N, C-alpha and C positions, 0 to 999 in steps of 0.2 A: 730106689723109690720111684715108681713110674711117673712120667711127666703129667702135669695137670691138664684136664681135657679142655679144649678150645670151646668157648661159648658159641652157642648156635646163632644163626642169623636173626632169628626171632628175638632171641635174648638181646643181641647187639642192638637191634632196631628199637626195642623197647627202652633200653638205657639211653639211646640217642634222643629219642622223643622226649624223655623226662629232662635230659640236658638242655634241649632247645626251649623247653617251657621255663626251666629254672634259670636259664642264662648262664650255665656252668660250662664255660668255654673249654676249661681244661678237660673235663669229662668228655665233652663233645669231641675234642681232638684226639683224645686216647681211643674212644670208641671207633672213630673213623679209621684210625691207624690199625685198629684190631679187625677191620673188614666190614664195618657197617655200611649199608647202601644208603647213600644220601638222597636218592630219588625214590626210595621205597615209600609207600603210603600206608597210613593206619587204616583201620575198618571204616573210618568216616571219610575216606578218600582225601586225606590231608597229608601233605608232605612235610618233612622236618623244616624246610625253608619257610613254609607258610606259618608253622607254629612259632618259629623264632620271630617272624615279622609280627604276628599277632600279639605276641608277648613283649614286643618292642625291644628285642636284644639285637642291636645292630652289629656288635663284634661276631656273633654266631652267624648272622645273615651273611656278613662278609666272608667268614670262614667256609660256610657251606658253599657259597659261590665259588670260592677258590678251589673247592674239591669236586667241582663239576655239577653242582645242583642246577636243574633245569629252571631258568629264571622266569619263564612264562607258563610254567606248569598250571594247569586248571585244577582248582581244589573244590571239595565239597559239592553239594547238590546243585549249586547255582553256577559252578564253574568259574570262580574268581581266582585271580592270580595273586601272587605275593605283593606285587606293586599295587594292585586294587586295594588290598587290606592296608597297605601302608598309608595310602591316600585317604582311606576311610578313617584311619586312626590319627591322621595328621603327623605322622613320624617322617618329618622332613629328611633326617639323616638317613634313614632306611630307603626313603624314596630315592634319594641322589645315589645311594649305593647300587640299588637295583637298576636304576637307569644307566648308570655308568657301566654296569655288567650287561647292558644291552636289552633291558626290559622294554616291551612295546608300550610307548606312551599313548597309543591310540587304541589300547585294549579295551573290549566290552565284555561284560559278564554274559552268561547265557540268557539272562533276563533283559539285556540290552542297555545296562547301565554303564556310562563311561567313567574313566578316572577322574576327569574334571567335575563331572556331575556329583560324585560322592564326596569330593573334596569340598564343593560348594554347599552341599547338603549338610555337611558337618562343620561348615563355616571355618575351614582351615585356610585362612588367607595366605600364608606362606607357601603352602602346597599349591594353591591355585596359581600364584605368581610364577612358581617354578615350572608347572606344567605348561603354562602359557609361553614361557621362555623357551620351552622345548618344541614349540610349534603345534600343540594340540589344537583341533578345530574348535574355535570358541563357540560356534553356533551348532555343534553337533548335537543331535536330538536323542533323547532316551528312546529306544526302539518302540516300546509299548505305548507310552503316553505322548510322545513327542515333546517332552519337556526339554528345554534348553537350560544351560547352566544359569543364564540371566533370569529366566522365568522362575527358576528355583530359588535364586537369591532374592527375588522379589516376594516369593511366598514366605521365606523365613524372615524377611524384613532387614536384610543385611546390606546396608547402604554401601559400606566400604567395599565389599566384594563386587556388588553391582558396579560401582565406579571402575574398579580394576578390569572387569569384563567389557565394559563399554569402551574403556580406553584401549583395550585390545581388539576392538573392532566388532564387538557384539551387536546384533542387529536388534534395536530396541523395539521393532514392530513384528519380529518374527513370532508367529503363533504356534501353539501346541496343535497335536492332532485333533484336539476337540475344539479348536478354534478360539483359544483364549490368549490374550496378549500379555506381556510383562506389566504394562500399565494397569490393566484390569486386576491382575494378581496383586499388584501393589495396593490397589484400592481395597481388594478383598482382605488383605493382611493389615489394613487400616494404618499404613506407614505413610504419613504425610511427607516426610523428607524424600522418601523414594518417589512418590508421585511427582513432587516439584522437580526432582532431578531428572526423571525420565521425560517430563514435559520440556525441560530446558535442552534436552538432547533429541528432541523432534519426534516424540511419541505422538501417534495419531490420536487426537482427543475424543473424537466421536465414532471411533472404530466400534463395530458391533461384534460381540463376542458370543460363542457358544451357539447351540442349536436354536435358542429363542432370541438371539440378537440383542444381548444386553450391553449398553454402553457403560463406561466407567462411572459417569454421573448417575446412571440408574442404580448402579450397585452401591454407590456411596449413600444415595437417598434410601435405598432398601435397608441398609445397615444404620442409618442414623448418623453417619459420619458428616457432621456439619463442617468441620474444619476442611475436609478433603472436597466436599461439595463446593465450598467456597472457592478453593483453589482451582477446581476444574471450571466453574463458571467464569471466574476472573480470567482464565486462560481461553475462554471462548467456547466453552461446551454449550450445546444446544439444549436449553431447559425443557423444551417441548418434544424432543426427539424421542419417539416411541421404540419399544422393542419389537421384534418380529411378530410377537403375539399381540401387539397393540396397547401396551401399557407405557404410559408416560411417567417420568420421575415423580410428579406430584401424585399420581395414582398409587405408586407403591409407598410412598411416604405416608400416606393415609392408611393404606392397608396394614402397615407395620407400626401405626400409632406414633409416628414421629412428629409430634406438633411443631418442634423447632425447625425442622426441615420444611414442613408445610409453610410455615411463616416466611421462611427465607426465600423459598422458591416463588411465593406470591409476590414478594417485594422486588423479584428480579423478572417479573413478567410472565410467570406460568399461566397458562390458559385455565382459569378456575373451573370452567365446566367442561373440560376435555372429556371426550368419551373414550373409554378404555376396555380392552379385551373383547372377547366375542359377544359378551352381554351388553357392551356399549354403556356401561355404568359410568357416571361422572364421579369425581372424588367425594361430592356431597351425598350422593346415593350410597356410596360404600360407608361413609361415616354414619349415616342413619341406620344402615343395616347392621353395623357392629356396635352401635350405641356409643359413639365417640363424641360427646357433647362438646368438649373443648375444641376439638378440630372442626366439628360442624359450625361452631360459633365463629372460628377463624375464617372459614370458607364463605359464610354468609356475610361476614363483614367485609370480605374481599369482593362481594358482588355475585356470589353463587345464586343461581335462579331458584327461589323457593317453590316455584310452581312447575318445575321440570318433572317429566315422568320418564320411566324406563321405556326401552323399546317395546316392552309388552304392555305398556299403558298403566303402570303402577306409580302412584305418587309417593313423594317422601314420607308423608304421614302414614300412608298405607304400609309402607315397608317398615317404619319404626313400630307400628302397632303389631304387625305380624311377628315381630321379634321381641315384643314385649319391653321395649326400651322406653319406660315411662319418662325419664328426663328429656329425652329426644322428642317424644310426643308433646310434652308441655312446652318445650322450647319453640318448636315449630308452629304450635298454636298461638304462642305469644308473638310470633313473627308474622302472623296473618295467613298461615297456610290454609287453604280451603278445606273445611272440615267435612262437607257433605259431597265432595267430589267423587265421581264414579270411576272404577278402575277395572282394567283388564277386559278380557272377553265376557265376563259375567256382570259387568257394570255394577260391582258391589262397592260399597263405601268402606271407609276405615272402621266404621262401627259394625258393619257386616262381619269384617275379618276378626274384629275383637271377639264378637259373639261366636263365631266359627271355631276359634281356637279356644274358647272357654276362659278367656282372661277377664276376670271380674274387675281387676284393677284398671285395665285398658278401657273396658266398657264405661265404668264410672267416670274415668278421666274425660272421655270423649263427650259423654252425655252432659257432664257438668260445664263443658266448654261450648255446649249448644248443639251437639250432633242430633240430627233428626231420627227419632226412634222408629218412625213409620216410613222411612225412605225404602223404596223398592229396587231390587236388583233386576236383572234382564228378564227373569221368569216370574217376577212379581212377589219375590219373598222378602219379608221384613227381616231385620236383624234377629228378632226373637225366634223367627222360624229356623234360622240356622242354628241358634243355640238349642232349640228343641231337637232338631235333627242329630245333633252330636251328643245329645244327653248331658249337656252342661246345665245341671239343675240350678246352681247358685246364680248363674247369669239370668236364666229364665226367671227365677223369682224376683231378682232385682228389677228387671225390665217390667214385670207384671205389677210390682209395687208402685211404679211410675204412672201407671194407667188408672184412670178412675174406675172403680169397681161398679159394674152395672147392677142394678137391682133386678131380682128374679120377679117376673110377672106372671109366671105360672104357665102350665101347658094349655093349649086350646084344644077344642074338639077335634080340629084337623090333625094336630100333632098326636094326640093320644090314639086316635083311630087307626093309626098305622099298625098298632100292635094286634089288631084284629086278624092279621095275617096268620096268627097262630091257629085259628079256627079253620083256615082254608087247606083242609087235608086231602082233597080230591085233585087229581091231575090226570091229563091224558096218559095213555100207556107209554112207558119208558122215560117219563118226565117226573122230576121231583115236584111235589105241590108247594104252593106258596109257604106253607108252614115251615117247610125245611129250607126254603130259599132266602127268607129274611131273617136278619139277626142285628143285634147291637154289638159294637165293641164293648167288651167288658170294662174297659179303662176309660173310655170317653163317651160312650153311648152313641156314637155315630150309627145311624141306621143305614144298613147296606143290604145289597142283593147280590147273591152269587149267580153267575150265568153259565157255569159249566159243572161237570160232575164233582169237581173237588169240593169237599165239605169244609175246607180249611180256608179261612180268610186271613189276610195280614195287611197292615198298614201302619204308617207313621201318624200317631195322633197329633192333630194340629188344633189350634185354638184351645178350647178347654180339654183337660184331661186330669185325672186323678193322679197327683204327683208321686205319692208313695207307691201306688200300685205300678205306675209306669216305670218307675226307677227299679222296682223289684222284679218285674217280669218281661221288660223289653230286652231284645238281643243287643249286641254291641253296636249295630247300626240303627237302633231306636225303633225296630219293628215290634208290634204286638201281633201275636198269632191266637186265634180262637176257633172254636168249633161252630159252624153255622147251625148245626142240629140242635145241640143243647146250650149253646152260648157260653160254655165254659173256657177259661184260659187253657191254651195248649202250647206245645212246642213240637214242630213237625207233625207227626201223626200219633202223638201221645198226649194224653190229658194229664193236667195236674189233679191231684185229689181235691175235693171240696173243702175249703177252709174258711175261717172268718177273714175279712179283708185285712185285718191288722195282724194276722198271724204270721209267723216266720214262713219264708218261701219254703214249701215242701219238696221233696224229690218227685220227679215225674213217676206216674204209675208204670208198672212193668209192661212191656209190649205184649200185646195180645195178638189175635189173629188180624190179618191185614184188613183195614177198613175198605169197604166198598162205597155204598151210597147211604149208609146208616151209621148211627152212633149208638152202638150196642152196649148195655150195661156190663156184659162180661168182658168188654174191651176197655172199660173205665169210664165210658160216657154215660149221660143220663137221658138221652133221647129228647124228644119234643116235650115230654112232661116236665123235664127240668127247665127248658126254656120258657114253658108256660109259667112255672113258678117265678121265673125272673121277671117276665112281663107283668105278672100280677103284682109282685113286689114294687115295681116301678110305678104302676098305676095307683097303688095304695099310698106309697110315699108321696107321689105327686099331689095327690088329694089332701094328704095331711099338711103338706106345705102350703097348699092353696088355702086350707082353713086357717093356718097361721097368718098368712098374708091378710086374709079377710078380717082377722082380729087385730090388725094393725102392726104386726111384726114386720121389721125390716130384715130382708134376707137377700144377700147378694147372690149373683148367678153361681159363683164358685162354691158358696155354701150349700146351696140347693143341689147343684150337681154332684157334689161329693157325697151328699146323703143319699141321692138316688143310686150312685154307683155302688155305695157300700151295701145298700139294701138289696139291690139286685145281685151282688157278687155272693152274698152268703144265703141267698134264697134256696130252699130245698123243697122238692115235691112232697106232697101229702094228700091226705083225703080230700082236702079242699080243691086241690089242683086236678084231682081226678074227676071230681064233680063238675068243675068248670069245663073241662075238656069234653065231658059228656054232654052237658047242657049247652055248651058253646055260648056262655053269657058271663060277663064279669060281675063281680059283687059290687063294683063301683061303675055304674054305667057312664057312658060317654057324656050323657047330658049333665053330669055332675061338674064337668070341666067348663072352662070359659068358652063362650061362643066365639066364633071366628069374627075378627074385626072387619069392619067395612073400609073399603079403600077410599082414600082421600080424592083420587082421581082415577080415571080409566087409563090403562096402558094402551098405546096404539095397536089397533088390530094387526096391521102389517104395514111395513115401509120398505118397499122394494128397492129404494135407493140406499138403504142402510147396509146392504149385503150384496155379495155377488154369488153366482153358482158355486157351490163347493168343488174343489179339485179332488178327484178320485183316481188313485194310482193303483194299478194291479200289482200283485206280489212280485218283489224283486225289482221294482222300477223306482223305489223312494230313495231319494238322496237325504238321509236323515240329518237334522240339525242337532246340535249339542243338547238343545232344550226340547227335543221331541218328546211326546208322551209315550213313545214306543221305539224299540230298536229292533222289532221282530219284522223282517221283510218277507216273512212266509205268508203274510195276510195283507189284503188290501188296506190302504190307509186313506185318510181324509185330511184335507187341509181347508179349513173354513177361511173366508175372508169377508170381514164386516168391519163397521166403524167402531173405533175405540171410543172412550168417554170423551176424548178431545175432538171427536169429529172426524179424525183421519182414518182412512181405510187401511186395515192391517191384515196381512196374511199370518196366520197363527201356525204354531207348531203341529206336526202331524200327529194324529191319534188313530187308534183302530176302532172298528165298529164296537167292540166290546166295551171299551173305555167310554165311548160316546153313550151307549145305552146305560151304563151304570150312572153316568153323570145326570142325564136327563130324568132318570127314574128318581134320583135323590133331590133334584133341583126343586126349589119352591117357586112360588109365583113371582119372586123378584127376578127370576131367570137370568142370573149373571152369566157371563162368558166363563168357560172352563179355564181360560188363561188369565191368571190374576193380573198379569201386566196389561190386560186390555181395558178392564173397567166398564166395557160395554155389555151388550146382551147377546146371547146365542139365540137367534131368531128361530122360532118354530118352522118357519117356511124353509130355511136352509137345512134344518135337520131332516125334514121330510124329503126334500130334494135329494139329499145324500142316501137316505135309506131306500128310495125308489130307484137309484142307480143300479143296473144289474151287476155291475162289478162287485158290489158289496154282498150280493146274494142274500139279502135280508129276508127273513121269513115273515110270514103274515103276522105272527105274534109281535115280531120285532117292530115291523111297520106300525102295528097298533100302539106300540109304546110312543112313537113319534107323534101319533094323533092325539094320545093321551096328554103328551107334553104340550101340544098346542091348545087343547081344551083347558089345561091347568093355567096357562099363561094368559091367554087373550080373554079379557073381561073378568078374570078372577081377582079378588082382593088379596092384598098381602096379609098374611096371618100374623096375629099378635104373638108375644111371648118368645120363648127360645124354640127354634125349629131343629130337630135332630137331623143330622146326616145332610148338611147343605154342600159338602165338598165331595168330590170324586174320590172314591176309595181305591187304594192299591190292593189287589187280591193276589195271594200266592198262586202261582201256576201249579198244576198237577198233570 
């Protein structure tokens, strides 16, 4: 019978590996005797010695070492030795066996971890003591992060191991590569006993840590650890010491809503109004911003300044309103916070902000507490103007409900005669006639003039406007667009089809040929005939309203204007309009309307002391202010300087010639300044001076408008009733 074949080396190694895992010393002994290689590695780059260590089989470890196993062989992807694994597992018997066989106690893995580090990491106290007895460096750092064994013990909260390390000479102030100390890490792990121990061993209490320079007390306050904060303060920690980024412990306690920490720090002398961070916010500013009523109350009771403002000039009340924190707003008001104080670059009040963000709740709270609904910001806007501009309809309606509703007194002959422009169809060559240049906004009936070739107008309706139509047709910024030729609502260069005013919003008409200077029916528009129908409807409706007034009916301005808008909106051309256009005569003559009222006094003809010569800047030389009426530096600009309502001389924002002409053309004999913040008058003499300046290059026709403004102002009475188009219109550029 032939002899049995000897197993291959691969087979022998496979059996040896299994024996090391199973702890089968007899099998391992036999296989090694049969020739198995004790230093061979499996496909995972792991030796039998490492496997025996990993599975905690000390007898096999000792056997393999006696058979020549390499004691410091590196294993696996991270290159760890058997001793490293034994320290990780806490196998003290295997640790001593390997060290006695010559294993390197200062070994590091390929990732830079020491034996002492992994023993501490896994809280193997006996292994730690043994390694220290063998002379390992107690302050050796992990290569990657620079963690020491003591730092790691503080991280895991192991007081016993920390004591062993300190007793062995560990440096209690040695920091990691990222500049964190053991004391800071003890605070982070919320281990009070470790904090007390390290302080007793000389840990630096106000040492700043990390890139942003955090102290241990900062961290305790950030985490809400009152017991640790108390220990640190009692040991002498500076309660007002800021981080590198400028945050004091009190600031971060407020930021993280730790009321108990806030109360404690204030009893220990924390500066209540300390300014923190890049924005220099105080704790009370942060509490108001975040809506922390209980903390705000604590800070105010400790003496925080209720009248303080941020670096940018915003009050506590303004900030609370901005963030819609009603309890904070009510609390600040109960403590006497100034309700009408102006804020920031725009000089807006808390009520301005409430209206701008559309918070009906904030708006009501402020008004019920006495906020002035007519207060003006830097450019003369009331709170309601901001609500209108942002399309906050509920806020607008609430504010309007607080104002007395003026009664309609009817159109005067001066008002109604403006619509005669529809008959002025002649013009010099190359120019549009007045019939094509004058139109009313279909939503608010402001009467405007265009001054360039673009047939589309746009503006934000102010004062009166038809709420339903504005909500339906304004763009997201609140602008209404309409065609100057036919007076119909548009968007861009496309008309909407004609509908009843209360019909659902239709789709835009499909695009036709590009518009030039006309509104052609084949492109969706109705031309001058359609605008004539609107003007006719306006005159007839105004006459009917006047008849109702004469009969004793009470009609508010809003009721009358709504009726006028609605009738104009849905007016359509017909045989009557064709006849009117041909005859150039209304069926309701101008004499049917109210005569112009007489003035109670004469306006001064001219007061040279009330104004200075206007400042004219050529293109490219204007340094525009934030509230300028133009930002186009390709045109000359004008700056008027005249007396405000309070008698002080005031230099007004820049505006261009086009805006000036539009304003004086629509201004009535009350001749207010175009700047609402002024309250004074725009003097005809200063307008004429500006138009005569060669830099503006005003045409003869434009200069004539200045003279017409002068004639309309000096010696003319103020008309009665509602006057269309008293404010400068914003026109879409083309």
